[in-house]
N, C-alpha and C positions, 0 to 999 in steps of 0.2 A: 624820564622818571615819573611823568604824570600818570596817576592812577585814577580809574573811575570807581569811586568808592560807593556811589549809588545812594548816598544819604545826604541830608542837608542841602547845600548849594552845589554839591558835586553832580557830575553828569552820570549817565549809565543806567541800564536796565538789567534786571528788575529793580525797582525802587525798594528801599528798605532791606537791602541784602547785608547780612553780617557774615563775612567770609574770613575766617581766622588767618588763612594763608595770606590773603591780601592785606590784612591788618599788619601782620609782621613785616610784609614788604613795604608798607607805608613807612614804618620806622627806618628801615634800611635805606629807602629812597631819600628820606630826610637827612640821614647821615651823609649820603653821597652828595646831596645838595650843599650841605655845610662845608664839606671838604673842598668844594670848588669855589667857595666864597672868599674874596679877599678880606683879610683881617681876622679870619677864623683860624685858630690854632687847631689843626686837625688831630693833634695828639692829645687834646683835652676836650673831647666830645663825650657827653653823658646823656643818659636817657632817664626820663621820669614818666612813669605810667600810673594812672589812677583808675581803680576798679578794673574793668576788663582790659583797659590799656596797660594796666600793671602786668597782667599775664602776658600780653603781647610783647611788652618791652623786655620781659625776661627771656622769651623765646628769641627775640631779635638780638639781644645782648649776648646771649650764649653763643650764637652762630656768627657774630660779626665782631672781629677783633679790633675794629676801628673804634669801638665803644669802650671807653675807659672807666665808666662808672654807671651803675644801674641802681635806681631807687624806685620803690613802689609805695603808693598809698592805697591800702586795700588791694593787694594784687589778687585778682580773681581770674580763674580760668572759666571762660564762658562754657566750654564743653562740660566741665565738671558741674557747673551750676545747672545746666540743662539735664544732665544725667542723674545728678544726686540732689538737686535742690540747693537753695542758698545756704541752708543749715547742714547739708550733707546727709539728711535722713529721708529723702524722698523715696517713695516706693518705686522700684525700677519699672513697674508697669506704666507709670506716668510717661516716662520718656519713650517707651515702646509705642504707646498710643500716639505720641507726637510724631514719631517716625512713620507710623501708618498714615497719618494725615499728610505728612510731607511727601510720601510716595504717591499718594492719590493726587496731590497737587501737581507733581511732575507729569503724571499720566494725563491729567486734564490739559495741561499746557501743551503736551505733545499732540493732543487732538484738537488744538485750536480753541480750547475752552478757557474760561477765566479760572485760574488756579486759586484765587482768593488770597488772603493774607492772614497772618497771625497777629491779633491785636496785642499790643504790649501791655496796656493797662485797662482794667475794667472801668465802669462808669462812675463808681463811688468808692470812697475810702473804705466803707464797710465791706464791699465786695473784694477790694484789694486785700484786706486783712483775712477774709474768709478763704481766699485762694492762696495767699502767700505768707500768711502769718505776719509777724512783726516786720520782717523784711519787706513784704509787699506793701504794708501800710506806710512804712517810712519812705519807700520809693514813690508811692502815690503822693504823699505829702510834699515831696520835693519837686517831682517832675510834672505834676498835674495841678499845681496851685501856683499863685503868683510868686511864691518863694523861689522857684527855680524853673518855671515853665518858659519855654521859648517857642516861637512859631515854627521853627524848623526842627524841634526835637522830635525824635522818632515816636510815632504813634502806632506803627505797625512794622512787622518784619516779613519779608518774603519767606515762604516755607522752606526754601533752600537754606535759610539760616538755622534750620534744625538739623538737616542731614549733613551739611558741610562740616559742622563741628563734631559730628559723631566719631570721626576718626582722628580728631585733633587732640593734642595734649600740650597746653601752654607751658607746662613745667618740665618737659622732657630735656630741655637744653640747660636747665639750671646748673647741673654739675659742670658744664663747660664754661661757666662764668669765672670760675676760679682761675688764677689767683686774685682776680678783681673782687672786691668785697661788696656783695649786694646788701642794700639796706631796705628793710621793710618797716613801714609805719602802719600801725593797726590800732583801731579803737578797741578798748577793753570790752565794750558792749556790742561790738559788731557781730551780727549773725554769721557773717562770712569768715570770721577769724580762723576757723579750722583750716582753711586753705593756707594761711600764713605758716601754720605749723608744718604742713606738708612741704611747702617751699623751703623752709628752714632745714628740714631733714634732707632734702635733695641737694642742698648746697654743700660742696665738698671742701671749700677753702674758708678764708675769713668771711664772716657774715654777722649781721646784726638784725635783731628783731626788736623794734622800739614800740612800746605801748603808750597810747594816749589815754589816760584814765578817764572813764566816764563817757567816751565818745561812741556813738553808734555808727553804722555804716555811712549814712549820708551826712552825719554831723561834720565830717572833715571836708565837706564840699563848700560850706558857707558860714559856719559858726566860728567866730574869731577866737573864742576861748580855747578851741581845739586846733584851729588852723595856725595860730601864732606859734605855739610850741613845735608844731610839725615843721613849719618853715624854718625855725631856728635850727632844728635837727638836720634838715636837708641842707641848709647853708653850711653848717659845720662839716657835714659829710662830703659835699662836693669840694669844699675848700681843701679838706685833707687829701682827697683823691687827686686833685689837680695841682697841688703844691708839693706832693711827695716826690722824692728823687726818682728819676726814671732811667 
């Protein structure tokens, strides 16, 4: 069940690869691991995904009936964000240009040349805002400052991280989650909240979309005034799911 995720302390090449199919398999491998652990009730396993992991957890939960509860905090589909932008209004030409560069990188690698990488964040907060608007600025403030920076956090992505998601849809399996009730927690100021509406529409059974007033996208990563009510909601959700009659 070991996977080479190619980021952080994990092994594997190319470094900085974001492979959606592999991410979904990571969740399912974790479920398999838990089912084999003594002391784990295999009938009470749930998933929690934050940001991109939220999208991956929905895809994994829809296809894996061992999962009894799925909750997300800012469930984001990486493919949609690449194609449409964080706010859903990106010019389609932007993604087409990225695909052109990804194709050139694959060709360069096939010829034994350095394919280069895609830088995740620019050098300054001002550049981040110019390129990505409020979402870019908030991401820079969290990931590139002492607030949330880590020595192993991603600074670049392999160019395959663009073309691999091109044919991926993190929300395609959402209808399969029913009758299990997915919970979404979203900040009212989050640029990415439009995706929550799409997820909610895809869900065919019991479902809940819970708003945290005043929270932007990264605020639920580390600000207690937003995290505490989110944790309370998640606790109630999982408790209800795992104590219901089966």
